[in-house]
C-alpha positions, 0 to 999 in steps of 0.5 A, a space after each residue: 475554533 475548529 474549521 469546516 474542513 479537513 485537508 488530506 495529502 495523498 502522496 502516491 506512487 504516480 502523483 500527489 493529491 490534495 483533497 478537502 473533506 467536510 464533516 460528513 466525509 464528503 469530498 469538497 475539492 481535489 487537486 492533483 499533479 503527477 511526478 516523473 518515474 525514473 527507470 535507470 536500469 532493469 528493476 530499478 524505480 526512482 522518484 525525485 523527492 524534490 519534485 514531489 515536495 514541489 508538487 505538494 506546494 502546488 496542489 494545496 493552494 489549488 485545492 483551496 482555490 477549487 473550493 473557494 475557501 480560506 485557509 482558516 476554514 481548514 481544521 488540520 492536515 493529514 498525510 497518506 503516503 506510498 510506503 517503503 519508498 526510501 529517501 536520504 537527505 542532507 539535513 544541512 542543505 535539505 537536498 536529497 542524496 540521490 533519487 528516492 528508491 521506490 517500493 517497487 524497486 528490486 535492486 536489493 534482490 541479491 541481498 534479500 536472498 542472502 538474508 533469507 538464507 542467513 540469518 533466515 526469515 525467523 530472525 526478522 519476523 520475530 522482531 519486526 513481523 516481516 520476512 526479508 523482501 525487496 519491498 522494505 526500506 532497511 535493505 535499501 539503506 544497506 544497499 546505498 551504504 554499500 554502493 555510495 562511497 562515504 555515505 555510511 560514514 556520513 550517516 554515522 557523523 549525523 550528516 544524513 537523514 532517512 525517511 519514507 515519503 511522509 517523513 520527508 514531507 513533514 520535515 519540509 513542511 515544519 521548517 526543513 533546514 530551519 528546525 524541521 521535525 524529523 518523524 514518522 508514524 508507526 504504520 510507516 515505521 513498521 514497513 522498514 524492517 527496523 521497528 520492533 512490532 511489539 515495543 513500537 521502537 527501533 530495534 537495537 538488534 536489527 539496527 546493529 545487523 543492518 549497520 544503520 545508525 539510530 541518529 539517521 532515523 526519525 522519531 516514531 510517533 502515533 498515526 494521529 497526534 499533533 506533529 507540529 505546524 506547517 511553516 511553508 505552505 499553510 503557515 500555522 496549519 496543524 499537521 495531525 496525522 500520517 499513515 501508510 496508504 494501505 493502512 489509511 485505506 483500512 481506516 477510511 473504510 472504517 475497519 476498526 474491529 478485529 475481523 474487518 478487512 478491506 482490499 484496494 484493487 489497483 495496479 496491484 492489490 492490498 488486502 488488510 485484515 484488522 487483528 485488533 491489539 493482537 500481533 499475529 505472526 503469519 505462518 502462511 506467507 502474509 505480512 504482520 503490520 501496524 494498522 494504526 495507532 490513535 494518540 495514546 491508545 494501544 496500537 491496532 495491528 493487521 495481517 496484510 497480503 499484497 498481490 503484485 498484479 491485478 489491474 496491471 493484467 488489464 493494462 497488459 490486455 490493453 497495451 500489449 495484446 491490444 485486445 481492448 481499447 480501454 480498461 473498462 472494455 475487459 468487462 464487456 469482453 468477458 461478458 461475451 462468454 459464460 465461463 473461462 472455457 477451462 483457461 486460467 491465467 497466473 499473472 506472475 509478470 515479475 514473480 508472485 507476492 503473498 502468500 507465495 513470495 516467489 520472485 522466480 515465478 513467471 506468468 502462465 496461461 493454462 488450458 489453451 485450446 482452439 475453443 478459447 476466444 478472447 472473451 475467455 481470456 478476458 474472463 480468465 484475467 478477471 478471475 485471476 484477481 479473484 483467485 489471487 484474493 482467495 489465496 490471501 484470504 485462505 492464508 489470513 483465515 489460517 493465521 488467525 482465529 478471525 474468519 472473514 465475513 465480508 470484504 470491503 473494496 476500493 480502488 479503480 477496479 471496483 467499477 468492474 461489476 463482473 469482477 466484484 461478482 467474481 470476488 463474491 463467488 470465489 470468496 463466498 462472502 459479500 463484497 461491499 463498495 462504499 460511496 466514498 471512492 477516495 478511501 486512502 485520502 479519507 483515512 488520512 483525513 479521518 485520523 487528522 480530524 480525530 487528533 484535532 477534535 474535528 470528529 469526536 470518536 470512531 463511531 462518528 466515522 462509522 456513521 459516515 460510511 455508506 454502502 454504494 453497492 453489494 455483491 452476494 456469492 452465487 456460485 455452486 460450492 462444488 464448482 467453486 472447489 473445482 475451479 479453485 483446484 484448477 487455479 492451484 494447479 495453474 499456480 504450480 505451473 507458474 512456480 515450477 517455471 524454469 528458464 531453458 538453455 540460453 534463455 529459451 
């Protein structure tokens, strides 16, 4: 008998959450635990995979207890996870071989630079849809092989398993050292630089190039099917979905048709455009990725534009400049002025992501005069998120025959109404926020529920989606063009930044 709820695990960059949803897609209960962030060297970011597994074991019973329900009331379990984070472990002991290297980690930058020069971006994008970046898993595995004595040979001898975080969790849930299932889904596999984007299989040429043995890689499965049963936390519970967090948000926003797009606004931001069954190779600085694959149906693809710094700029205003006491205060401060006073902020704190992909870019503030107040700076900070989004949308429109008609948004920054209006104005399309705030978790739950029969089809999920707020564009076209031109010139300053003698 199908239970009354679906359970979702959202294993994120800073915490692990367990959420229960009902048939209407409504949140019933949530439990959350943060995990420690390790920064052993500049640019290095690591997690303890054992701590994350331990936290999952704690939040699941807490979520059940919070809803006062029994295990048999839950139909299935789905997992959404921080993407690209790399875990290597010993299958005999179940112990990680060092800390997990997080997607934010940039230690592979020298290797990535070599790859972009030789064999060059095209070698990779033709196969996996991704140009070399510190983002992805394959350069991390190669780095570990080059820096950990004996690791590569151990991998060739079958003594090492690789996975992103959902692979690690599923392996542990389904038995670990006692027959745990070593699998990943296509969305996460598409972020490794090792999967062929068209065949959805590990690419032999890429494996050979990076020197990565196939034996250490998980089997690639669809995003929604029965992977196995939990044997640890909720014995007998079917595990029926896994998606990378941003693809899960796209699914949770019910962006099932080509041309539909969502952007998640958090510390950074991620804009995904559904391109249907077409694999669109970007020529304008975007990533080609798998959006989702439901069972035996053809995979759906997406163009993705990651933006490195959005909410992090607000945090900088609060913690470093101390111009606001809390993140919501930036909207109040920005509303004290009518415009930015001619001031523009490009928040390239550690380079620019899409569509520029320039790690050498640096943050700039352009147009400072004695007229500028902290209100103007606050407004410029919010507008920076809008203009960065506009650059990604322009690249998407140029790459595909699909023109954005509406943008669905989610994430913590969407509570800022002024920012949402700025987005509508600079994009010249409606911006829509749903009732359900937990779109990542909801997407994993939706996929799990489809695979288990809890929901019948995609149309049922569409009917669950309800709009909470909508912002319509209200900016003069001439002003929009002029402002965008000013922003572009500010970006050129950021890209042209060079360090002076002795770091001055």
